C-alpha positions in Angstrom: 0.0 0.0 0.0 1.4 3.4 -1.0 -0.4 6.4 0.4 -0.8 9.9 -1.0 -1.6 12.6 1.6 -3.1 15.8 0.1 -3.3 17.8 3.4 -1.6 21.2 3.4 1.6 21.9 5.3 2.6 21.2 8.0 -0.1 18.7 8.9 0.5 16.7 5.6 4.2 16.2 6.2 3.6 15.3 9.8 1.2 12.6 8.9 3.6 11.2 6.2 6.4 11.2 8.7 4.3 9.2 11.2 3.2 6.7 8.5 6.8 6.2 7.4 7.9 5.6 11.0 5.3 2.7 11.0 7.0 1.3 7.9 4.3 2.4 5.4 5.0 4.0 2.1 3.6 7.5 2.1 4.0 10.8 0.1 3.0 14.4 0.8 1.2 16.2 -2.0 -0.3 19.4 -0.5 -3.1 20.8 -2.8 -3.6 24.1 -1.0 -1.5 26.7 0.9 -2.4 29.4 3.4 -1.8 33.2 3.5 -3.0 35.9 5.8 -6.7 36.8 5.5 -8.2 40.1 4.2 -9.9 40.9 7.5 -7.1 40.0 9.9 -6.3 43.6 10.7 -9.9 44.1 12.0 -9.6 41.2 14.5 -8.3 43.1 17.6 -11.1 45.7 17.4 -13.8 43.0 16.9 -12.5 40.9 19.8 -12.3 43.9 22.2 -16.0 44.8 21.4 -17.2 41.4 22.8 -18.6 41.0 26.3 -18.6 38.0 28.7 -21.9 36.8 27.2 -20.6 36.7 23.6 -19.3 33.8 21.6 -16.2 33.2 19.5 -16.0 30.3 17.0 -12.7 29.0 15.6 -13.2 26.8 12.6 -9.6 25.5 12.0 -6.1 25.4 13.3 -5.1 27.9 10.6 -7.5 30.4 12.0 -5.8 30.0 15.4 -2.3 30.3 13.9 -3.0 33.5 11.8 -5.1 35.2 14.5 -2.6 34.5 17.3 0.3 35.7 15.2 -1.5 38.9 14.3 -2.5 39.6 17.9 1.0 38.9 19.2 2.5 41.3 16.6 0.2 44.0 17.9 1.2 43.2 21.5 -2.3 41.8 22.2 -3.9 38.5 23.2 -7.2 36.8 23.0 -9.6 38.3 25.6 -10.6 35.9 28.3 -14.2 37.0 28.7 -16.2 35.7 25.7 -17.1 32.0 25.4 -14.8 30.1 23.0 -15.9 27.2 20.7 -13.9 25.2 18.3 -15.0 22.9 15.4 -13.1 19.9 16.9 -10.5 18.7 19.4 -7.3 19.6 17.5 -8.5 23.2 16.9 -9.6 23.5 20.5 -6.2 22.2 21.7 -4.4 24.7 19.4 -6.4 27.6 20.8 -6.0 26.5 24.4 -2.3 26.0 23.9 -1.7 29.6 22.8 -4.3 31.2 25.2 -4.7 29.0 28.3 -8.5 29.6 27.8 -11.0 26.8 28.1 -12.5 26.0 24.7 -15.8 24.0 24.2 -15.9 21.6 21.3 -18.0 18.6 20.1 -16.6 15.2 21.1 -17.4 13.1 18.1 -17.5 14.5 14.6 -15.8 17.8 13.5 -18.8 19.4 11.7 -20.9 22.5 12.2 -24.0 20.4 12.7 -22.5 18.5 15.6 -21.0 21.7 17.1 -24.5 23.3 17.0 -25.8 20.5 19.2 -23.8 21.6 22.2 -26.1 22.6 25.1 -24.4 26.0 25.4 -25.5 27.0 21.9 -29.2 26.3 22.3 -30.0 29.7 23.7 -28.0 32.4 22.0 -30.7 35.1 21.6 -29.2 38.6 21.5 -25.6 37.4 21.8 -22.7 38.5 19.5 -21.1 35.6 17.6 -17.7 36.1 15.9 -16.6 33.4 13.6 -12.9 33.1 12.8 -12.4 31.2 9.5 -10.7 31.2 6.1 -12.1 32.5 2.8 -15.4 31.0 1.9 -16.6 27.8 3.5 -20.0 26.5 4.6 -22.6 28.8 6.0 -24.5 26.3 8.2 -23.1 27.5 11.5 -23.7 31.2 10.8 -27.2 30.6 9.4 -28.3 28.4 12.4 -26.9 30.8 15.0 -28.7 33.8 13.3 -31.9 31.7 13.2 -31.5 31.2 16.9 -31.3 35.0 17.4 -27.5 35.7 17.6 -25.8 38.6 15.8 -23.2 36.8 13.6 -20.0 38.3 12.1 -17.2 36.7 10.2 -13.5 37.5 10.4 -11.5 36.0 7.5 -8.2 35.2 9.3 -6.5 33.4 6.4 -7.0 32.6 2.7 -6.8 29.2 1.1 -5.4 29.1 -2.4 -4.8 26.2 -4.7 -1.2 25.2 -5.4 -0.4 24.9 -9.1 0.7 21.6 -10.5 1.1 20.0 -14.0 -1.7 17.4 -13.8 -0.2 14.9 -16.4 3.2 14.9 -14.7 1.8 14.4 -11.2 -0.6 11.7 -12.4 2.3 9.8 -14.0 4.5 10.2 -10.9 1.9 8.9 -8.4 0.6 6.1 -10.7 4.3 5.0 -11.3 4.9 5.0 -7.6 2.0 2.7 -7.1 -0.2 4.9 -5.0 -3.4 3.0 -4.0 -4.7 5.1 -1.1 -5.6 8.8 -1.1 -6.1 11.0 2.0 -8.4 14.0 1.3 -9.7 16.2 4.1 -12.0 18.7 2.3 -14.4 18.9 -0.6 -12.5 21.7 -2.2 -9.3 19.5 -2.3 -11.3 16.5 -3.6 -12.7 18.6 -6.5 -9.2 20.0 -7.2 -7.6 16.6 -7.3 -10.3 15.2 -9.6 -10.0 18.2 -12.0 -6.1 18.1 -11.9 -5.7 14.5 -13.1 -6.2 14.0 -16.8 -9.2 11.7 -17.9 -7.1 8.6 -18.8 -5.3 8.5 -15.4 -8.6 9.5 -13.6 -10.4 6.4 -15.0 -7.4 4.0 -14.8 -5.8 5.1 -11.6 -7.4 7.9 -9.5 -10.9 6.5 -9.1 -9.6 3.0 -8.5 -7.7 4.1 -5.4 -9.2 3.8 -1.9 -10.0 7.3 -0.7 -10.0 8.2 3.0 -12.2 11.1 3.9 -13.2 12.8 7.2 -17.0 13.1 7.0 -20.1 11.5 5.5 -20.6 14.6 3.4 -17.2 14.1 1.8 -18.0 10.3 1.3 -21.1 11.3 -0.6 -19.1 13.7 -2.8 -16.5 11.0 -3.5 -19.3 8.6 -4.6 -20.8 11.3 -6.9 -17.4 11.8 -8.5 -17.0 8.1 -9.1 -14.9 6.6 -6.3 -16.2 3.3 -5.0 -13.7 2.3 -2.2 -14.4 5.0 0.3 -13.4 5.0 4.0 -14.5 7.6 6.6 -12.1 8.5 9.5 -13.5 9.4 13.0 -12.3 13.0 12.8 -10.1 15.2 10.7 -7.0 15.1 13.0 -3.8 13.1 12.1 -4.4 10.7 15.0 -7.7 9.6 13.6 -6.3 9.4 10.0 -3.4 7.3 11.3 -5.8 4.9 13.0 -7.9 4.6 9.8 -4.8 4.0 7.6 -3.5 1.3 9.9 
């Protein structure tokens, strides 16, 4: 089994390194990269406007990384008073590590739907909710909080952009290296990989690989694109992906 990990840096390289330590053949092929978000400069002001009743949502480890770096540069830190929520354990841990603040997160799946089931989020009428995220993304969290009566604002802390590759060259490289398992952690990256690989390699190699994804929503997308051997990991962190790959 040869594994192709499409996660961005540094998570992708870290997973590959752990797989190789276990004696497995693995390669890193990051499909996207991150740069500072367009609204990052407004973050200090937005955070300072929040009260002890308000809510901050952090949707990825990248949001933590870019937000923390910007605040640090300005000689500031995350305020302790609002209630903090993260999409999953690894993001919560990243935020707790740099702030020391307690962060609520759902224990099973890392999705907006599961996060919204937390008891603390059932009565949010009149509260301010600040969502720290990348460019674009799903609107389920914001729409549901607004429907429950919260005043919702976004802060784009980072931007995701596609890395450029020559599709034919990459398809030949990974096909020749005998890659049979793909690790894909977002719908955006799955669509990108599918479009990048030329039709012959797509039919004769890509869609014949086993694909490991991180949610039922992604499994559904993989089936729609033509994959048949689909596995769903417990969560999106490297520990869960490692367990699934073993």
